[in-house]
VMD Tcl script that draws the C-alpha trace (Angstrom):
set ca {
  {31.55 13.16 -1.44}
  {28.70 10.71 -1.00}
  {30.85 7.97 -2.54}
  {33.49 8.61 0.12}
  {30.81 8.24 2.80}
  {29.65 4.94 1.33}
  {33.22 3.62 1.13}
  {33.98 4.65 4.72}
  {30.70 3.10 5.85}
  {31.56 -0.18 4.13}
  {35.05 -0.16 5.67}
  {33.47 0.49 9.07}
  {31.39 -2.66 8.70}
  {34.42 -4.68 7.55}
  {36.44 -3.54 10.56}
  {33.46 -4.12 12.86}
  {33.02 -7.67 11.59}
  {36.77 -8.24 11.96}
  {36.42 -7.11 15.58}
  {33.85 -9.83 16.21}
  {36.05 -12.45 14.54}
  {39.04 -11.44 16.64}
  {37.01 -11.57 19.85}
  {35.70 -14.97 18.81}
  {39.27 -16.23 18.49}
  {40.28 -14.60 21.81}
  {42.64 -12.08 20.22}
  {41.45 -9.18 22.34}
  {44.29 -6.79 21.56}
  {43.71 -7.24 17.83}
  {39.99 -6.76 18.43}
  {40.71 -3.48 20.23}
  {42.69 -2.22 17.22}
  {40.00 -3.29 14.73}
  {37.25 -1.80 16.87}
  {38.95 1.57 17.20}
  {39.66 1.60 13.46}
  {35.95 1.06 12.80}
  {35.06 3.82 15.26}
  {37.47 6.30 13.70}
  {36.10 5.44 10.25}
  {32.49 6.18 11.21}
  {33.54 9.47 12.81}
  {35.34 10.51 9.61}
  {32.29 9.45 7.59}
  {30.14 11.54 9.94}
  {32.30 14.62 9.46}
  {32.06 14.30 5.68}
  {28.31 13.62 5.86}
  {27.81 16.76 7.93}
  {29.63 18.81 5.30}
  {27.26 17.61 2.54}
  {24.16 17.13 4.71}
  {20.65 17.07 3.27}
  {18.89 16.90 6.65}
  {18.56 19.83 9.06}
  {21.77 21.38 10.36}
  {20.73 21.06 14.01}
  {19.94 17.36 13.75}
  {23.13 16.60 11.82}
  {25.26 18.59 14.26}
  {23.83 16.65 17.20}
  {24.33 13.30 15.47}
  {27.90 14.23 14.60}
  {28.51 15.33 18.18}
  {27.15 11.99 19.40}
  {29.69 10.04 17.36}
  {32.57 11.34 19.49}
  {31.45 10.09 22.92}
  {30.48 6.85 21.16}
  {34.09 6.56 20.02}
  {35.12 7.05 23.65}
  {32.68 4.34 24.70}
  {34.20 1.99 22.15}
  {37.63 2.62 23.65}
  {36.62 1.97 27.25}
  {34.63 -1.19 26.51}
  {37.46 -2.51 24.34}
  {40.02 -1.81 27.07}
  {37.67 -3.52 29.53}
  {38.23 -6.80 27.69}
  {41.97 -6.67 28.43}
  {41.71 -5.25 31.96}
  {44.10 -7.07 34.33}
  {41.75 -7.00 37.34}
  {38.09 -6.62 38.32}
  {38.54 -3.05 39.56}
  {39.74 -1.81 36.18}
  {37.16 -3.96 34.42}
  {34.41 -2.21 36.38}
  {35.93 1.24 35.87}
  {36.15 0.80 32.11}
  {32.64 -0.66 32.02}
  {31.27 2.37 33.89}
  {33.15 4.89 31.74}
  {32.08 3.11 28.57}
  {28.41 3.18 29.55}
  {28.67 6.86 30.54}
  {30.18 7.72 27.15}
  {27.49 5.81 25.28}
  {24.84 7.41 27.49}
  {26.11 10.84 26.45}
  {25.96 9.74 22.80}
  {22.37 8.53 23.20}
  {21.33 11.85 24.75}
  {22.73 13.70 21.74}
  {21.04 11.29 19.32}
  {17.63 11.55 20.97}
  {17.93 15.35 21.07}
  {18.77 15.26 17.35}
  {15.57 13.41 16.52}
  {13.48 15.51 18.90}
  {14.84 18.75 17.46}
  {14.20 17.59 13.89}
  {10.59 16.87 14.86}
  {10.37 20.46 16.16}
  {10.17 19.12 19.72}
  {6.95 17.25 19.01}
  {6.48 13.71 20.28}
  {3.75 11.14 19.66}
  {2.65 9.61 23.01}
  {1.86 6.33 21.21}
  {5.61 5.61 21.18}
  {6.05 5.90 24.95}
  {6.10 2.07 25.35}
  {9.31 1.99 23.29}
  {11.04 3.96 26.05}
  {10.69 1.12 28.54}
  {11.14 -1.73 26.04}
  {14.88 -2.37 26.66}
  {14.34 -2.05 30.41}
  {11.40 -4.46 30.28}
  {13.49 -7.04 28.41}
  {16.22 -6.68 31.03}
  {13.72 -7.07 33.88}
  {12.22 -10.22 32.35}
  {15.70 -11.66 31.84}
  {16.58 -10.92 35.46}
  {13.36 -12.38 36.86}
  {13.75 -15.54 34.78}
  {17.42 -15.69 35.82}
  {18.63 -15.67 32.23}
  {21.12 -12.97 33.18}
  {22.81 -11.91 36.39}
  {23.89 -8.30 36.93}
  {25.99 -7.18 39.89}
  {24.34 -4.53 42.05}
  {27.07 -1.99 41.34}
  {26.55 -2.37 37.57}
  {22.75 -2.44 37.63}
  {22.21 1.37 37.82}
  {24.33 1.83 34.69}
  {22.33 -0.85 32.85}
  {18.98 0.63 33.92}
  {19.85 4.23 33.04}
  {21.40 3.31 29.72}
  {18.44 1.08 28.86}
  {16.08 4.01 29.40}
  {18.22 6.23 27.18}
  {18.28 3.58 24.44}
  {14.51 3.23 24.58}
  {14.03 7.00 24.53}
  {16.24 7.35 21.46}
  {14.23 4.65 19.69}
  {10.96 6.33 20.67}
  {12.17 9.73 19.45}
  {13.37 8.26 16.14}
  {10.06 6.44 15.60}
  {8.02 9.52 16.52}
  {10.10 11.71 14.22}
  {9.55 9.31 11.31}
  {5.81 9.14 12.03}
  {5.52 12.92 12.06}
  {7.77 13.41 9.03}
  {8.13 10.19 6.99}
  {11.33 10.75 5.03}
  {13.99 8.33 3.82}
  {16.47 9.80 6.29}
  {13.94 9.40 9.09}
  {13.43 5.73 8.21}
  {17.18 5.12 8.10}
  {17.62 6.75 11.51}
  {14.75 4.74 13.00}
  {16.27 1.48 11.75}
  {19.59 2.62 13.20}
  {18.00 3.24 16.60}
  {16.40 -0.22 16.52}
  {19.77 -1.77 15.59}
  {21.33 0.02 18.56}
  {18.77 -1.53 20.90}
  {19.29 -5.02 19.48}
  {23.06 -4.62 19.67}
  {22.99 -3.67 23.33}
  {20.55 -6.44 24.18}
  {23.09 -8.83 22.64}
  {25.83 -7.09 24.62}
  {23.85 -7.66 27.82}
  {23.82 -11.37 27.00}
  {27.58 -11.27 26.38}
  {28.29 -9.54 29.69}
  {25.66 -11.04 31.98}
  {24.24 -14.35 30.64}
  {26.18 -16.55 33.06}
  {24.29 -19.71 32.11}
  {25.75 -19.64 28.61}
  {29.19 -21.24 28.80}
  {30.68 -19.64 25.70}
  {29.23 -16.19 25.09}
  {31.76 -15.12 22.48}
  {29.28 -15.75 19.65}
  {27.30 -12.72 20.84}
  {30.16 -10.56 19.58}
  {28.83 -10.97 16.04}
  {25.36 -9.43 16.59}
  {26.86 -6.89 19.00}
  {29.45 -5.57 16.56}
  {27.50 -5.89 13.31}
  {24.36 -4.25 14.71}
  {26.28 -1.58 16.63}
  {28.48 -0.42 13.77}
  {25.50 -0.80 11.45}
  {23.57 1.59 13.69}
  {26.35 4.18 13.63}
  {26.65 3.90 9.85}
  {22.89 4.36 9.49}
  {23.00 7.48 11.66}
  {25.72 8.86 9.40}
  {23.71 8.04 6.28}
  {20.62 9.67 7.80}
  {22.42 13.00 7.44}
  {22.56 12.79 3.65}
  {19.00 11.59 2.93}
}
mol new
graphics top color blue
foreach p $ca { graphics top sphere $p radius 0.5 }
foreach p [lrange $ca 0 end-1] q [lrange $ca 1 end] { graphics top cylinder $p $q radius 0.2 }
display resetview
């Protein structure tokens, strides 16, 4: 079964990279199809990984549960790119962030539960790291975020940072291969969404399509790593 997980993970990355290529060439409908294919593939991989899990059942169940709202987030953010007007663009943006926020809550609870609800205070700075990067970018006017979108960005940034902190703390308290994989996945998630912030909000950059490559590769890489963390 592990071979099936590896194959599905590889196909996820292929479809994720294809998504970036299609966005780069302005074929947004094709990108939507490729993106949803990648999302479905990592969910299937997650279901199989849960069935042959080596890590704790609680952690794996929470990670698996998190993959489903993430799939929903993929849908809404993909539909956002073909929205016919600003109202629907904003609605899909908001729904996408809410879905990913729900996924992050499940992921951070997974890592916290696996650490037996222990947390190392030394990792608290990681919680505010994404938010700090956003604040610096705003103050230096590298990005511009509309007021109505800012609360979503702030709340999601805090959830991202908390997930990273929980993953790092879990690995520190119990240094396993699965813990290391999950921590790298959490870091990839942060880097992906920082790239996504540049794609959405870096108005000074004339052509921001290139950011699709780090966004998609790091994001789908993170989901694949979370799946693999179940079997190590």
